[in-house]
Each structure stands twice: as structure tokens, then as C-alpha cells.
C-alpha positions as CSV (number, residue, x, y, z in Angstrom):
1,M,20.9,-24.8,-3.6
2,S,20.0,-23.3,-0.2
3,L,20.3,-19.6,0.1
4,R,20.4,-17.9,3.5
5,S,18.2,-14.8,4.0
6,Q,19.8,-11.4,4.0
7,K,18.9,-9.3,7.0
8,S,19.7,-6.1,5.1
9,L,16.9,-7.0,2.7
10,G,14.4,-7.9,5.4
11,Q,14.1,-11.4,4.0
12,C,11.8,-13.9,5.9
13,F,10.8,-16.5,3.4
14,L,7.2,-17.9,3.6
15,T,7.5,-21.7,3.9
16,D,4.0,-22.8,4.8
17,K,2.3,-23.5,1.5
18,R,-1.2,-23.4,3.0
19,F,-0.9,-19.7,3.4
20,A,0.7,-19.4,-0.1
21,H,-2.4,-21.0,-1.6
22,D,-4.6,-18.7,0.4
23,I,-2.7,-15.6,-0.8
24,V,-2.9,-16.6,-4.5
25,E,-6.6,-17.5,-4.2
26,A,-7.3,-14.1,-2.8
27,L,-6.1,-12.5,-6.0
28,Q,-9.1,-14.1,-7.8
29,I,-7.0,-14.5,-11.0
30,R,-8.9,-14.6,-14.3
31,D,-7.9,-15.0,-18.0
32,G,-6.1,-12.0,-19.2
33,D,-4.8,-10.9,-15.8
34,T,-1.3,-9.7,-15.1
35,V,0.2,-10.2,-11.7
36,V,3.3,-8.4,-10.5
37,E,5.0,-10.2,-7.6
38,V,7.1,-8.0,-5.4
39,G,10.1,-9.9,-4.0
40,P,9.4,-13.5,-5.1
41,G,12.3,-14.8,-3.0
42,R,12.6,-18.5,-3.4
43,G,9.4,-18.7,-5.4
44,V,6.8,-20.2,-3.0
45,L,4.1,-17.9,-4.4
46,T,5.6,-17.9,-7.9
47,E,5.2,-21.6,-8.3
48,L,1.5,-21.2,-7.7
49,L,1.1,-18.1,-9.8
50,V,2.7,-19.6,-12.9
51,E,0.0,-22.4,-12.8
52,T,-2.7,-19.8,-13.3
53,P,-3.7,-18.1,-16.6
54,A,-2.0,-14.8,-15.5
55,R,1.1,-13.3,-17.0
56,V,3.5,-13.2,-14.0
57,I,6.1,-10.5,-13.7
58,A,8.4,-11.0,-10.7
59,I,10.5,-8.1,-9.4
60,E,13.5,-9.2,-7.3
61,I,16.3,-7.2,-6.0
62,D,18.5,-10.0,-4.6
63,D,21.3,-10.9,-7.1
64,R,21.7,-14.3,-5.6
65,L,18.1,-15.3,-6.4
66,Q,18.1,-14.5,-10.2
67,D,19.5,-17.9,-11.3
68,V,17.4,-19.8,-8.8
69,L,14.2,-18.2,-10.1
70,L,15.1,-18.6,-13.7
71,Q,16.0,-22.2,-13.2
72,K,12.7,-22.8,-11.7
73,F,10.4,-20.8,-13.9
74,G,12.4,-19.5,-16.8
75,S,10.9,-22.0,-19.2
76,R,7.3,-20.9,-18.4
77,R,5.9,-18.8,-21.1
78,N,3.8,-16.7,-18.7
79,F,6.8,-15.8,-16.5
80,S,9.3,-13.0,-16.7
81,L,11.8,-11.8,-14.1
82,V,12.9,-8.2,-13.5
83,H,16.1,-7.6,-11.6
84,A,15.2,-4.4,-9.7
85,D,14.3,-2.7,-6.4
86,F,10.5,-2.3,-6.5
87,M,10.9,1.0,-4.7
88,E,13.1,2.4,-7.5
89,Y,11.6,0.5,-10.5
90,D,9.9,2.7,-13.1
91,L,6.3,1.4,-12.9
92,S,5.4,3.1,-16.2
93,L,7.3,0.3,-17.9
94,L,4.4,-2.0,-17.1
95,A,2.0,0.2,-19.2
96,D,1.4,-2.5,-21.8
97,V,0.0,-5.0,-19.2
98,A,-2.5,-2.8,-17.3
99,P,-4.5,-3.3,-15.2
100,I,-2.4,-5.2,-12.8
101,K,-2.8,-7.2,-9.7
102,V,0.1,-7.1,-7.2
103,V,1.1,-9.7,-4.7
104,G,4.1,-10.2,-2.4
105,N,5.5,-11.2,0.9
106,L,6.9,-7.7,1.6
107,P,10.1,-7.0,3.6
108,Y,8.6,-5.9,7.0
109,H,10.8,-2.7,7.2
110,L,9.5,-1.6,3.7
111,S,5.9,-2.7,3.8
112,S,4.3,0.7,4.5
113,G,6.6,2.3,2.0
114,I,5.6,-0.1,-0.7
115,V,1.9,0.5,0.0
116,Y,2.5,4.3,-0.2
117,R,4.3,3.8,-3.5
118,L,1.3,1.9,-5.0
119,L,-1.1,4.6,-3.8
120,E,1.1,7.4,-5.2
121,H,1.4,5.6,-8.5
122,N,-2.3,5.1,-8.8
123,R,-2.9,8.8,-8.1
124,S,-0.9,9.6,-11.2
125,A,-2.6,6.9,-13.2
126,R,-6.0,8.3,-12.5
127,N,-5.1,11.4,-14.4
128,D,-2.9,9.7,-17.1
129,P,-4.4,6.8,-19.0
130,S,-1.0,5.9,-20.4
131,L,0.1,4.7,-17.0
132,P,-0.6,1.2,-15.7
133,W,-3.3,0.8,-13.1
134,F,-2.9,-1.4,-10.1
135,S,-6.4,-2.8,-9.5
136,V,-5.9,-5.3,-6.6
137,G,-3.2,-6.0,-4.1
138,V,-2.8,-9.0,-1.8
139,L,0.2,-8.2,0.4
140,M,1.9,-9.8,3.3
141,M,3.3,-7.5,6.0
142,Q,3.8,-7.4,9.7
143,R,0.6,-7.8,11.6
144,E,0.8,-4.4,13.2
145,V,1.0,-2.6,9.9
146,A,-1.8,-4.7,8.5
147,E,-4.1,-3.9,11.4
148,R,-3.3,-0.2,11.1
149,M,-4.3,-0.3,7.4
150,V,-7.8,-1.7,8.1
151,A,-8.4,0.1,11.5
152,R,-11.6,2.2,11.7
153,C,-11.8,5.7,13.2
154,G,-11.9,5.6,17.0
155,S,-9.6,2.5,17.1
156,R,-6.4,2.7,19.2
157,V,-4.4,1.8,16.1
158,Y,-6.2,4.1,13.6
159,G,-3.8,6.7,12.2
160,K,-2.4,8.4,9.1
161,L,-1.8,5.1,7.3
162,S,-5.5,4.1,7.9
163,V,-6.7,7.4,6.4
164,F,-4.4,7.4,3.4
165,V,-5.1,3.7,2.5
166,Q,-8.9,3.9,3.0
167,T,-9.2,7.1,1.0
168,E,-8.0,5.3,-2.1
169,A,-8.8,1.6,-1.6
170,A,-11.3,-0.8,-0.1
171,V,-9.1,-2.9,2.3
172,D,-9.6,-5.9,4.5
173,L,-7.4,-8.1,6.7
174,H,-7.5,-11.3,4.9
175,V,-5.6,-13.6,7.2
176,I,-3.1,-13.6,10.1
177,V,0.0,-15.7,9.4
178,P,2.0,-16.9,12.4
179,A,5.7,-16.3,12.7
180,S,6.3,-20.0,12.5
181,A,5.2,-20.0,8.9
182,F,8.5,-18.2,7.9
183,R,12.2,-19.0,7.8
184,P,14.0,-17.5,9.4
185,T,11.3,-17.0,12.0
186,P,10.5,-13.3,12.6
187,Q,9.7,-11.9,16.0
188,V,6.1,-11.0,15.0
189,D,3.2,-12.5,13.1
190,G,2.4,-11.5,9.6
191,G,-0.9,-10.2,8.2
192,V,-2.2,-10.4,4.7
193,V,-4.3,-7.5,3.5
194,R,-6.4,-7.4,0.3
195,M,-6.7,-4.0,-1.3
196,S,-9.1,-3.1,-4.1
197,F,-7.8,0.2,-5.4
198,L,-10.6,2.7,-6.3
199,R,-10.5,4.5,-9.6
200,E,-13.3,6.7,-8.5
201,T,-13.9,7.7,-4.9
202,E,-16.9,9.3,-3.2
203,H,-14.8,11.4,-1.0
204,Y,-11.4,12.8,-2.2
205,P,-9.4,15.9,-1.3
206,S,-9.3,18.6,-3.9
207,D,-5.6,19.2,-3.1
208,Y,-3.9,15.9,-2.1
209,R,-0.6,17.5,-1.1
210,L,-2.4,19.7,1.4
211,F,-4.5,16.7,2.6
212,E,-1.3,14.7,3.2
213,R,0.5,17.6,4.9
214,I,-2.4,18.2,7.3
215,V,-3.1,14.6,8.1
216,R,0.6,13.8,8.8
217,F,1.1,16.8,11.0
218,V,-2.1,16.4,13.1
219,F,-1.5,12.7,13.6
220,S,2.1,13.4,14.8
221,Q,0.3,14.9,17.8
222,R,-2.6,12.6,17.9
223,R,-3.6,13.1,21.5
224,K,-4.1,16.8,21.0
225,M,-7.4,18.5,19.9
226,L,-7.5,19.7,16.3
227,K,-7.6,23.3,17.4
228,S,-4.2,22.9,19.2
229,T,-2.4,21.2,16.3
230,L,-3.9,23.3,13.4
231,S,-2.9,26.5,15.1
232,Q,0.7,25.4,14.8
233,L,0.6,24.6,11.1
234,G,1.9,27.5,9.0
235,G,0.0,28.3,5.8
236,V,-3.1,26.5,7.1
237,H,-3.5,28.7,10.1
238,P,-5.8,30.6,10.4
239,F,-7.9,29.4,7.5
240,W,-9.1,26.3,9.3
241,Q,-11.0,28.5,11.7
242,K,-13.4,29.5,9.0
243,V,-14.6,25.9,8.6
244,E,-17.7,24.9,10.6
245,F,-16.4,22.0,12.6
246,D,-15.9,20.8,16.2
247,F,-12.2,21.5,16.7
248,T,-12.2,19.9,20.1
249,R,-12.2,16.5,18.3
250,R,-9.0,14.5,18.1
251,P,-7.6,13.2,14.8
252,E,-8.5,9.5,15.4
253,T,-12.2,10.4,15.6
254,L,-12.4,11.6,12.0
255,S,-13.2,9.0,9.3
256,P,-11.3,9.2,6.0
257,A,-14.4,10.8,4.4
258,E,-14.5,13.5,7.1
259,W,-10.8,14.1,6.6
260,C,-11.2,14.6,2.9
261,D,-14.2,16.9,3.2
262,F,-12.6,18.9,6.0
263,V,-9.3,19.5,4.1
264,T,-11.3,20.4,1.0
265,Q,-13.1,23.1,2.9
266,I,-9.8,24.5,4.3
267,E,-8.4,24.5,0.8
268,H,-11.4,26.5,-0.4
269,F,-10.8,29.3,2.1
270,M,-7.1,29.3,1.4
271,T,-7.7,29.6,-2.4
272,N,-10.2,32.4,-2.0
273,H,-7.8,34.3,0.2
274,A,-5.0,33.9,-2.3
275,A,-7.3,35.1,-5.2
276,H,-8.1,38.3,-3.3
277,E,-4.6,39.3,-2.4
């Protein structure tokens, strides 16, 4: 049975099996691994995953694909199918299979949101050992987003996504996948990133919510100097002025480590002020 892709779900199915093999190999699957596949679609990655020693949990939102996937893989003892939206699925239900490797050809319009969700979940898992830990991710997304994730400071495409990802993961651009490898053919090439999520980081903000707030706000006006944007940020102004720093710099010139240390210093002055009020 041939199923047409649904534009509303951002479906572009990978059809070139050379890239499917490359993606699965990048997971470096070993005995005892669990792999969560986000959006298995027609199963081009799944059919390779079930041949490995891993336990494979496929999470698929599309009602039409349930029977297709079960017919193909339902008899495999290492395969299970979850009918759910990954963005809404309770990841704590995977607690008995941690740590987890995650793979998927992501819907392009949701790729950065899915990455943010994985990062957010792992932040909770660092402090709660009952939650599952995502250790490795090999994810297909649009090339532009992949390049932003791996961009280094000073790069034209370096931004808030670069900072957030690289604060919590070692990430590299594994391979570029041409649009011709998909059906229907998207308007842009894909990019596969490999993420190794860090349980312990050398540089990490003391207050992540403050870190996120500052980074998002400053990068929303990326061409301005830090002194211009920070002076507009209520609750953070004027405490940033107490930090010894060159505020004529622009946000794309700060590495993730510098961002973490910088925000931690601001948080220190904010906390001291609150304690003396």
C-alpha cells in the first residue's frame, strides 16, 4: 500500500537507503542499547534498526502508518510502536529503558522544537535519576538548522540555537543529504547532526531560566552591542553593569562557555542584591 505524505505533518520520506545506512551506523549501536525513533514514517530507518541488537521504540503520530509499521515489524521481538506525538509524549514512560539513543528524520518545521525538547528533558534528568537519559541523538533536519546547531562563535549563522545546543551536547554535522533523497522532494537539502548529550558540563549557567532569557533576548537584536540590548532587559538591568566585561561585543562573538560564565556572574549580583533588600 502506497501512502501519500501529509503536508500538515511535514512528511518528506527518506528513500535513499545509502543515507539510511549512514544514519543508523552513526548511532554506534551496541548490545543493550535502546533506540527511540521519532517519526518512523514508512520504516526506511526502522528496517535497519530492527536488525541490530537494540530495543527499538518507534513513536509515530500518523494514524495511517500504524498498520503499515505493524505489518512490517510487529513480529520483531525488539520492536514496539507508540502512537503519539513526540512533542506531547510523556518521556518519563521510557524510564525503564534508559539510557536511550534517539534517531529520526524529523519534520522540518518541528526539528528545532524537537531538539529543544530533548535538551529540556535531559536538564530534568540530570537532577532526577528516575527519568530516562538521552545519551546520543542522530537527527535529520533541514540543512540550515543543522548548520546553525554546529556553528561556532563568529560565524554568520551562529545564534541562540548554537549556544543552547553546544552548552549541553557535543555536536557535529555528520552528513548533508540532498533533497533528491526524499519523496516528496523538499525545497532544501537535509543535514544529519550527531549529538552526544553531556551529563556533566565544564561550563553551565547557575540559573538556566535566566540564561535562556538573556540569550534569547540579546540574539533577537544580534547586530547590537551587549550594552544596548542588556540596558533594555528588565530585571537584568542594571546588574549586568557590575560584571567586568567588554560590553561593546556583539552576541555572536561569545562562545557558549562565555555565555554561561557571563550569565552566572550577572545572576550572582542579582542574588546578592535581593538578599540585601
